[in-house]
Every structure is written in C-alpha cells, then in structure tokens.
NUDREN-55033 format. One record per residue: residue number from 0; residue in one letter; x, y, z of N, C-alpha, C, CB in turn. Coordinates in nm, 2 decimals, padded with zeros to 4 digits. Glycine has a CB too. Layout:
N
   i aa     nX     nY     nZ    caX    caY    caZ     cX     cY     cZ    cbX    cbY    cbZ
 NUM  A      X      Y      Z      X      Y      Z      X      Y      Z      X      Y      Z
...
***
This chain:
138
   i aa     nX     nY     nZ    caX    caY    caZ     cX     cY     cZ    cbX    cbY    cbZ
   0  M  01.96  01.72  01.76  01.95  01.58  01.73  01.99  01.51  01.86  02.05  01.54  01.61
   1  N  01.91  01.41  01.90  01.94  01.33  02.02  02.03  01.21  01.97  01.81  01.28  02.09
   2  D  02.16  01.22  01.99  02.24  01.11  01.94  02.27  01.01  02.04  02.37  01.17  01.89
   3  K  02.20  01.01  02.15  02.22  00.91  02.26  02.16  00.78  02.22  02.17  00.96  02.39
   4  L  02.24  00.67  02.22  02.19  00.54  02.20  02.19  00.46  02.33  02.27  00.47  02.09
   5  F  02.10  00.37  02.34  02.10  00.29  02.46  02.14  00.15  02.43  01.95  00.29  02.52
   6  L  02.27  00.12  02.45  02.33 -00.01  02.42  02.34 -00.10  02.54  02.47  00.01  02.35
   7  S  02.33 -00.23  02.52  02.33 -00.32  02.64  02.44 -00.42  02.62  02.19 -00.38  02.66
   8  N  02.52 -00.44  02.72  02.62 -00.54  02.72  02.56 -00.68  02.74  02.73 -00.52  02.82
   9  S  02.45 -00.68  02.80  02.38 -00.81  02.83  02.30 -00.86  02.72  02.30 -00.80  02.96
  10  D  02.27 -00.78  02.62  02.20 -00.82  02.50  02.29 -00.91  02.41  02.15 -00.69  02.42
  11  S  02.23 -01.01  02.36  02.31 -01.11  02.28  02.34 -01.05  02.14  02.24 -01.24  02.26
  12  T  02.27 -00.94  02.10  02.29 -00.87  01.98  02.42 -00.80  01.98  02.17 -00.77  01.94
  13  P  02.51 -00.81  01.88  02.63 -00.74  01.88  02.61 -00.59  01.89  02.72 -00.78  01.75
  14  M  02.71 -00.52  01.95  02.70 -00.38  01.97  02.67 -00.30  01.84  02.82 -00.32  02.04
  15  Y  02.75 -00.34  01.73  02.73 -00.27  01.60  02.59 -00.29  01.55  02.84 -00.32  01.50
  16  A  02.53 -00.40  01.57  02.39 -00.43  01.52  02.29 -00.35  01.61  02.36 -00.58  01.53
  17  Q  02.32 -00.33  01.74  02.23 -00.25  01.82  02.24 -00.11  01.77  02.28 -00.26  01.97
  18  I  02.36 -00.06  01.73  02.37  00.08  01.68  02.29  00.09  01.55  02.52  00.11  01.66
  19  V  02.31 -00.01  01.46  02.23  00.00  01.33  02.08  00.00  01.36  02.27 -00.13  01.25
  20  D  02.04 -00.09  01.45  01.89 -00.10  01.47  01.84  00.03  01.53  01.86 -00.21  01.57
  21  Q  01.91  00.10  01.62  01.87  00.22  01.68  01.87  00.34  01.59  01.95  00.25  01.81
  22  I  01.97  00.34  01.50  01.98  00.45  01.40  01.86  00.43  01.30  02.11  00.46  01.33
  23  V  01.84  00.31  01.26  01.73  00.29  01.16  01.60  00.33  01.23  01.73  00.14  01.12
  24  A  01.58  00.30  01.36  01.46  00.33  01.43  01.44  00.49  01.44  01.46  00.28  01.57
  25  K  01.55  00.56  01.46  01.55  00.70  01.47  01.51  00.76  01.33  01.69  00.76  01.51
  26  V  01.56  00.70  01.22  01.53  00.75  01.09  01.38  00.72  01.06  01.62  00.68  00.98
  27  L  01.34  00.60  01.09  01.20  00.56  01.06  01.10  00.65  01.14  01.17  00.42  01.10
  28  A  01.14  00.69  01.27  01.05  00.77  01.35  01.06  00.92  01.31  01.10  00.76  01.50
  29  G  01.15  00.95  01.22  01.16  01.09  01.18  01.24  01.17  01.27  01.02  01.15  01.16
  30  D  01.30  01.11  01.37  01.39  01.19  01.46  01.51  01.24  01.39  01.43  01.10  01.58
  31  W  01.56  01.16  01.30  01.68  01.20  01.21  01.63  01.21  01.07  01.80  01.09  01.23
  32  K  01.63  01.33  01.02  01.57  01.36  00.89  01.67  01.34  00.78  01.52  01.51  00.89
  33  P  01.62  01.32  00.65  01.70  01.31  00.54  01.79  01.43  00.52  01.62  01.29  00.41
  34  G  01.92  01.40  00.50  02.02  01.51  00.48  02.08  01.56  00.61  01.96  01.63  00.42
  35  Q  02.03  01.52  00.72  02.08  01.56  00.86  02.21  01.49  00.89  01.97  01.53  00.97
  36  A  02.30  01.56  00.94  02.43  01.51  00.98  02.42  01.41  01.10  02.53  01.62  01.01
  37  L  02.49  01.30  01.09  02.50  01.21  01.20  02.62  01.25  01.29  02.51  01.06  01.16
  38  P  02.62  01.21  01.41  02.74  01.23  01.49  02.86  01.17  01.42  02.72  01.18  01.64
  39  S  02.97  01.23  01.44  03.09  01.16  01.39  03.11  01.03  01.45  03.22  01.25  01.40
  40  I  03.19  00.94  01.39  03.22  00.81  01.45  03.27  00.82  01.59  03.31  00.73  01.36
  41  R  03.37  00.91  01.60  03.43  00.93  01.73  03.33  00.99  01.84  03.55  01.03  01.72
  42  E  03.25  01.08  01.80  03.15  01.14  01.89  03.05  01.03  01.93  03.07  01.25  01.82
  43  L  03.00  00.95  01.84  02.90  00.85  01.88  02.97  00.74  01.96  02.84  00.79  01.75
  44  A  03.09  00.71  01.93  03.17  00.61  02.01  03.18  00.66  02.15  03.30  00.58  01.95
  45  S  03.22  00.78  02.17  03.24  00.84  02.30  03.11  00.85  02.38  03.30  00.98  02.29
  46  A  03.00  00.90  02.31  02.87  00.91  02.38  02.81  00.78  02.41  02.78  00.99  02.28
  47  S  02.84  00.67  02.34  02.78  00.54  02.36  02.87  00.45  02.44  02.74  00.48  02.23
  48  S  02.99  00.49  02.47  03.09  00.41  02.54  03.12  00.28  02.47  03.04  00.38  02.68
  49  V  03.14  00.29  02.34  03.19  00.18  02.26  03.31  00.22  02.18  03.07  00.12  02.16
  50  S  03.38  00.12  02.11  03.49  00.15  02.04  03.46  00.22  01.91  03.58  00.03  02.01
  51  V  03.56  00.29  01.86  03.54  00.36  01.73  03.52  00.25  01.62  03.67  00.45  01.69
  52  I  03.59  00.14  01.63  03.58  00.03  01.53  03.43 -00.02  01.52  03.67 -00.08  01.56
  53  T  03.37 -00.03  01.64  03.23 -00.08  01.65  03.14  00.02  01.57  03.18 -00.09  01.79
  54  V  03.15  00.15  01.60  03.07  00.25  01.53  03.10  00.25  01.38  03.09  00.39  01.59
  55  K  03.22  00.24  01.35  03.26  00.24  01.21  03.19  00.12  01.13  03.41  00.23  01.19
  56  R  03.19  00.01  01.20  03.13 -00.11  01.13  02.98 -00.08  01.12  03.15 -00.24  01.22
  57  A  02.91 -00.02  01.22  02.77  00.01  01.21  02.75  00.11  01.10  02.72  00.07  01.35
  58  Y  02.83  00.21  01.09  02.81  00.31  00.98  02.83  00.24  00.84  02.91  00.42  00.99
  59  L  02.92  00.15  00.83  02.94  00.08  00.70  02.82  00.00  00.67  03.07 -00.01  00.71
  60  E  02.76 -00.07  00.77  02.64 -00.15  00.74  02.52 -00.06  00.70  02.60 -00.23  00.87
  61  L  02.51  00.06  00.77  02.41  00.16  00.73  02.43  00.21  00.59  02.41  00.27  00.83
  62  E  02.55  00.23  00.55  02.58  00.28  00.41  02.54  00.17  00.31  02.73  00.31  00.40
  63  R  02.58  00.04  00.34  02.54 -00.07  00.25  02.39 -00.08  00.23  02.59 -00.20  00.30
  64  A  02.32 -00.04  00.34  02.17 -00.05  00.34  02.11  00.08  00.28  02.11 -00.08  00.48
  65  S  02.19  00.17  00.24  02.15  00.30  00.19  02.07  00.39  00.29  02.07  00.28  00.06
  66  V  02.09  00.37  00.42  02.03  00.45  00.52  02.10  00.58  00.54  02.02  00.37  00.65
  67  I  02.24  00.57  00.53  02.32  00.69  00.54  02.42  00.70  00.42  02.40  00.69  00.67
  68  V  02.47  00.81  00.40  02.58  00.84  00.30  02.69  00.90  00.38  02.53  00.92  00.18
  69  T  02.81  00.87  00.34  02.93  00.94  00.40  03.00  01.01  00.29  03.02  00.83  00.46
  70  R  03.03  01.14  00.32  03.11  01.22  00.22  03.24  01.25  00.28  03.03  01.36  00.20
  71  Q  03.35  01.21  00.21  03.48  01.22  00.26  03.51  01.36  00.31  03.58  01.18  00.14
  72  G  03.56  01.37  00.43  03.59  01.50  00.49  03.47  01.58  00.54  03.66  01.58  00.39
  73  K  03.35  01.53  00.51  03.23  01.61  00.55  03.15  01.54  00.66  03.14  01.63  00.43
  74  G  03.16  01.40  00.66  03.09  01.33  00.77  02.98  01.24  00.71  03.03  01.42  00.87
  75  S  02.90  01.18  00.79  02.79  01.09  00.75  02.66  01.16  00.77  02.79  00.96  00.83
  76  F  02.56  01.13  00.68  02.43  01.20  00.67  02.33  01.10  00.65  02.43  01.31  00.57
  77  V  02.21  01.13  00.70  02.09  01.04  00.66  02.07  01.06  00.51  01.96  01.08  00.75
  78  A  02.05  00.94  00.45  02.03  00.94  00.30  01.91  01.03  00.26  02.01  00.80  00.25
  79  E  01.92  01.09  00.15  01.82  01.18  00.10  01.70  01.11  00.03  01.88  01.28  00.00
  80  A  01.71  00.98  00.01  01.61  00.91 -00.06  01.47  00.93  00.01  01.63  00.75 -00.06
  81  Q  01.38  00.98 -00.07  01.25  01.02 -00.02  01.17  00.90  00.03  01.17  01.10 -00.12
  82  D  01.19  00.78 -00.03  01.12  00.67  00.01  01.19  00.58  00.11  01.08  00.58 -00.11
  83  L  01.30  00.64  00.17  01.38  00.56  00.26  01.30  00.50  00.38  01.49  00.65  00.32
  84  P  01.22  00.57  00.45  01.14  00.51  00.56  01.06  00.39  00.50  01.06  00.61  00.63
  85  R  01.00  00.41  00.39  00.91  00.30  00.34  01.00  00.18  00.30  00.84  00.35  00.21
  86  Q  01.12  00.20  00.24  01.21  00.09  00.21  01.25  00.02  00.33  01.32  00.15  00.13
  87  L  01.28  00.10  00.44  01.33  00.03  00.56  01.22 -00.06  00.62  01.37  00.14  00.66
  88  V  01.09 -00.01  00.62  00.98 -00.09  00.67  00.96 -00.21  00.58  00.85  00.00  00.68
  89  Q  00.97 -00.19  00.45  00.96 -00.30  00.35  01.06 -00.41  00.38  00.97 -00.25  00.21
  90  D  01.19 -00.36  00.40  01.29 -00.46  00.44  01.26 -00.54  00.56  01.43 -00.39  00.45
  91  E  01.21 -00.46  00.66  01.17 -00.53  00.79  01.06 -00.63  00.76  01.13 -00.43  00.89
  92  F  00.96 -00.59  00.69  00.85 -00.68  00.65  00.90 -00.80  00.58  00.75 -00.60  00.56
  93  D  00.98 -00.78  00.48  01.04 -00.90  00.41  01.11 -01.00  00.50  01.13 -00.85  00.30
  94  S  01.19 -00.94  00.59  01.26 -01.02  00.69  01.16 -01.10  00.78  01.35 -00.94  00.78
  95  H  01.06 -01.04  00.83  00.96 -01.11  00.91  00.88 -01.21  00.83  00.86 -01.01  00.97
  96  L  00.85 -01.18  00.70  00.78 -01.27  00.62  00.86 -01.40  00.59  00.75 -01.21  00.48
  97  I  00.99 -01.38  00.57  01.08 -01.50  00.55  01.08 -01.58  00.67  01.22 -01.45  00.51
  98  G  01.09 -01.52  00.79  01.09 -01.59  00.92  00.96 -01.66  00.94  01.11 -01.49  01.03
  99  M  00.84 -01.60  00.90  00.71 -01.66  00.92  00.70 -01.78  00.83  00.60 -01.56  00.88
 100  V  00.75 -01.77  00.70  00.74 -01.88  00.61  00.83 -02.00  00.66  00.78 -01.84  00.47
 101  N  00.95 -01.97  00.71  01.03 -02.07  00.76  00.97 -02.14  00.88  01.17 -02.01  00.80
 102  A  00.91 -02.07  00.97  00.84 -02.12  01.08  00.72 -02.21  01.04  00.79 -02.01  01.18
 103  A  00.65 -02.16  00.94  00.53 -02.24  00.89  00.58 -02.37  00.83  00.46 -02.16  00.78
 104  H  00.69 -02.37  00.76  00.74 -02.50  00.71  00.78 -02.59  00.82  00.86 -02.47  00.61
 105  K  00.85 -02.54  00.92  00.89 -02.62  01.04  00.77 -02.68  01.11  00.97 -02.54  01.13
 106  L  00.66 -02.61  01.11  00.54 -02.65  01.18  00.45 -02.74  01.09  00.46 -02.53  01.23
 107  G  00.49 -02.75  00.96  00.41 -02.83  00.87  00.28 -02.77  00.83  00.40 -02.97  00.93
 108  L  00.27 -02.64  00.84  00.14 -02.58  00.81  00.12 -02.57  00.66  00.14 -02.43  00.87
 109  R -00.01 -02.59  00.63 -00.04 -02.58  00.48 -00.06 -02.43  00.45 -00.17 -02.66  00.45
 110  E -00.05 -02.40  00.32 -00.06 -02.26  00.27 -00.19 -02.20  00.31 -00.05 -02.26  00.12
 111  K -00.30 -02.27  00.30 -00.43 -02.22  00.34 -00.44 -02.18  00.48 -00.55 -02.31  00.30
 112  D -00.38 -02.26  00.57 -00.37 -02.23  00.71 -00.30 -02.10  00.74 -00.31 -02.35  00.79
 113  V -00.18 -02.09  00.67 -00.10 -01.97  00.69 -00.18 -01.85  00.64  00.03 -01.98  00.62
 114  V -00.24 -01.86  00.52 -00.32 -01.75  00.47 -00.43 -01.71  00.56 -00.37 -01.78  00.33
 115  G -00.50 -01.81  00.62 -00.61 -01.78  00.71 -00.56 -01.71  00.84 -00.67 -01.91  00.76
 116  Q -00.44 -01.75  00.89 -00.39 -01.68  01.00 -00.35 -01.53  00.97 -00.27 -01.75  01.06
 117  V -00.29 -01.52  00.85 -00.25 -01.38  00.81 -00.38 -01.29  00.79 -00.17 -01.39  00.67
 118  R -00.48 -01.35  00.73 -00.61 -01.27  00.72 -00.66 -01.23  00.86 -00.71 -01.36  00.64
 119  A -00.66 -01.33  00.95 -00.71 -01.30  01.09 -00.62 -01.19  01.15 -00.71 -01.43  01.17
 120  A -00.49 -01.20  01.13 -00.40 -01.10  01.19 -00.43 -00.96  01.13 -00.26 -01.14  01.17
 121  M -00.45 -00.96  01.00 -00.47 -00.83  00.93 -00.60 -00.76  00.97 -00.47 -00.85  00.78
 122  A -00.70 -00.85  01.01 -00.83 -00.79  01.06 -00.83 -00.75  01.21 -00.94 -00.90  01.03
 123  T -00.72 -00.78  01.27 -00.71 -00.76  01.42 -00.62 -00.64  01.44 -00.65 -00.88  01.49
 124  E -00.65 -00.56  01.54 -00.57 -00.45  01.59 -00.44 -00.50  01.66 -00.65 -00.35  01.68
 125  L -00.33 -00.51  01.59 -00.21 -00.56  01.65 -00.12 -00.45  01.69 -00.13 -00.66  01.56
 126  P -00.03 -00.46  01.78  00.01 -00.57  01.85 -00.03 -00.58  01.99  00.16 -00.58  01.84
 127  T -00.16 -00.56  02.02 -00.20 -00.57  02.16 -00.18 -00.71  02.21 -00.35 -00.53  02.17
 128  P -00.15 -00.73  02.33 -00.12 -00.87  02.38 -00.24 -00.96  02.37 -00.08 -00.86  02.53
 129  A -00.36 -00.91  02.39 -00.48 -00.99  02.37 -00.50 -01.04  02.23 -00.61 -00.91  02.42
 130  A -00.47 -00.96  02.13 -00.48 -01.00  01.99 -00.38 -01.10  01.96 -00.47 -00.88  01.90
 131  K -00.26 -01.07  02.01 -00.15 -01.17  01.99 -00.18 -01.30  02.04 -00.02 -01.11  02.04
 132  N -00.23 -01.30  02.17 -00.27 -01.43  02.23 -00.38 -01.50  02.15 -00.31 -01.41  02.37
 133  A -00.47 -01.43  02.10 -00.58 -01.49  02.03 -00.53 -01.56  01.90 -00.69 -01.39  01.99
 134  L -00.43 -01.49  01.84 -00.38 -01.55  01.72 -00.29 -01.67  01.74 -00.30 -01.45  01.64
 135  T -00.22 -01.67  01.85 -00.12 -01.78  01.88 -00.19 -01.90  01.94 -00.02 -01.73  01.98
 136  K -00.32 -01.89  01.98 -00.39 -02.00  02.04 -00.47 -02.08  01.94 -00.49 -01.95  02.15
 137  R -00.44 -02.06  01.82 -00.51 -02.14  01.71 -00.45 -02.27  01.69 -00.50 -02.06  01.58
***
C-alpha cells in the first residue's frame, strides 16, 4: 500500500481535509481496497509530516462518511461496503450539483437554460479544456 500523501502548506484547504480528500481518492481509484488496513494514525502522521491530532481528525471524518472503520486495538480499515466507491462518487456529484444550482440562482438562470447546458455537457466528452471552454462561452 502506498501510504504517501502529498500535502501542501500553501493550499488553503486544511491539512485534515487534504488527508480526507486523498484517502477518498485512493479508495475510489482502487488503490486501497475494502478491508485493507490503513496506516496507523502515528505512521501516517510521521510519513506526512503532520500532527497526530490532524490525522486523527481526518480519520474521524472518514469514519463519519463510512469510508473507513476503526476497530479498537486493531486499527483502521477501508470500509467493506461493496458500493462504497459508487456512494463516494454520488456524494461528490451531489455536492457539485448543489454548487451548480446555487451558481445558477446567483446568475439568474432559468431552469430550461440550466437543463440545456447540462444536456450539452452530457453530450460532450468532458473534461477536455476545449469542451469546457465551449460550455462556458454560452
């Protein structure tokens, strides 16, 4: 298991959130399989040069999201849920959808305009820069 995370002090995202995002990405990519042990809090803190408290907070967030499970005295493991990757992607989709709807309201877009842009986006091979530019120039 590659437990190396790439954290940035210059990123405005808090360190614990960077850890959460990267572990979720590793689970989604299949790098960390269901049932697989995660590095201990101390191991990950040492390897990532962050405090134990930061990693502990990240692991708590991951537990709340049902991405990992922690067994007292045994450690933390990727959750066994067979639909976990799908649920993680669904959560990400929902988050983006809420952001899109909020932005549409701020722009004063009508529902049919938003639906039209979504249809165009679904028919386009995203996320190529050219396709993205074509959609944003409407």
